[in-house]
N, C-alpha and C positions, 0 to 999 in steps of 0.2 A: 420353481426355478430349476433349469436343467443342472444335472450334476456337473461339478467341475467348472462352472461358469465363473469368470473373474469377479471378485467382490462378493461371492456368495456368502461366505462366513460373515462378513461385515454387514451385509444386507439382512441376514437372519438375526444378527445381534440387534440391529436397529429395529427390526420388526418385533422382536421379543420385548424390547423396552417400550415401543409404541403401544403394544397390547397392554403392558403394565400401567402406563400412564393413562390409558383410556378406561381401564377397569373401574376406577371410582365413579366416573361419569356414567358408564354403561350400566353399572350395578345399582345406581340410585335413581329413584323417581321414575322408573320405567323408560329411561332414555334409550335411544337406539342408535345403531351405526348409521342409519339413514339420516338422522338428525345431525350427527357429526359431519357426515359427507356434505349435506346441504350447508352447514355452517362454515365449512372450509372450501366450499365451491368445487367439489369434485363429485363424480358419479359414485353411488354406493359401491358398485363393483370395483371401481378403482381404489377406493378406500380399503376394501377387503383385500385387494392385492398388496397394498402397502402393509397391512396388518399381518399378512401371511408370508411376507418376504418374497413375493413373486415379482414385485416391482418396487423400484425406489422412487419416492416422491421428488418433485422438483424442490429447489432450494427454498422457496418461500413457504413451503407447506408447514414447517415447524412453527414459524411465527404466526401463521394463520390459525393453526391448531391451538397455540397458546392463547391467542386473542379470543378465539371462540370459547374455550374452556373457562377463561377468566370472566368472560361475559356471563357465564353460567355459574359463577361463584365457585368453580372447582379448578383453579389454575394448576398447572403442572409445577410441582416443587422445583425451586431454582436449581438444585443439584441434579435432579432428573432432567430438567430442560437442557442444562449444559451438557450432560451425558448424551442426550438425544441429538443435539447439534454435533457433538464430537463423533458419535457413531455414524451419523448421516454423512458427515464430511469424509470419514474414513471409507465408507462404502462407495461414495462418489469417486474418491481418488482411486480405489481399487477396481472400479468398474471400467470395462472397455466399451461401454455403451457410447455410441457416437454422440448422443445428446449430452451426456455428462462430460465426455472428453472435450466437446465443443465449449461447454460452459467453463471448463478449466482453462482452455486456451484463451477464451475471452477474458477471464480473470487475469491470466498471465499477461496478456496484451495490455490490459488496463494498468497493471502494476508497472509494466515496462514504459508505457506512455507517461505515467506519473513520474517515474524515475528520470525519464528523458527531459520532462518539463523542469524538474528540480535541477538536473544537471545544466540545462540551458540557462536557468536563472542564476545558478552558481557561476557559470561561465561568463554571463553578462556582468555580474558583480566583480569577478576577477579582472575582466577586461577593463572595467571602469577604474579599478585600482591601478592596473598596469598603465593605463593612459595618464592617470594622475601622477604616478611615479615618473613617467616619461617626461611630462611637463615640468615636474620638479627638477629632474636631471638636466633638462635643456636650460632651465633658468640658472641652475648652478654652473653649468658649462659657460653660459654667457657671462655670469658674474666672474668666474675664474679667468676667462679670456680678458675681460675688462681690467681685472686687478693685475693680471700678468702684463698687460699693455702699459698700465700705469707704473708698475714696478720697473719695467724695461725703460720707460721714459725717465724715471727717477735715476736709474742706474746710468743712463746716458748723460743726464745732467751732472751726476756726481763725477763721472769720468771726465766730462768737459771741464768741470770746476777744478778737478785734480790736475788736468793737463794745463789749465790756465795758471794754477798755483806753481806748477813745475816750471812753466815758461818764465814766470816772474822771478823765480828763485835762480834760474839758470843764467 
């Protein structure tokens, strides 16, 4: 990797841990990097570049590596696997590689679309509540108007009765 390239430190840290987690497999039973490469579906030279920090693997590589090593009864310890994922993510984030930046933008778009969908669902629910409250308010307004009309009619009848009593007393 050229000196000063963005994400270089993170890529080298990832590569060092990758070497460390591959060591038990490579040092046992005469296993080779070529077998690992075949197991994770990459060219052996590509795997070598990953191991030496010259290139950063794609996102699915770590899961494929874990599946391969697990199938060989030498899974990556959970703490190392989490660290591998974390270092890989940090190297991807620090990288200015168009491929990695595109992957990050796609992830951001997915997250924004998910948030937009959630907001749209929340908005629909709020609109339904608003419509329900508007119907309730309209019903209350109708009831209030009706009761006011009835109260006004009673008031008029009371005034008429009072006027009638006054006329009889006068």
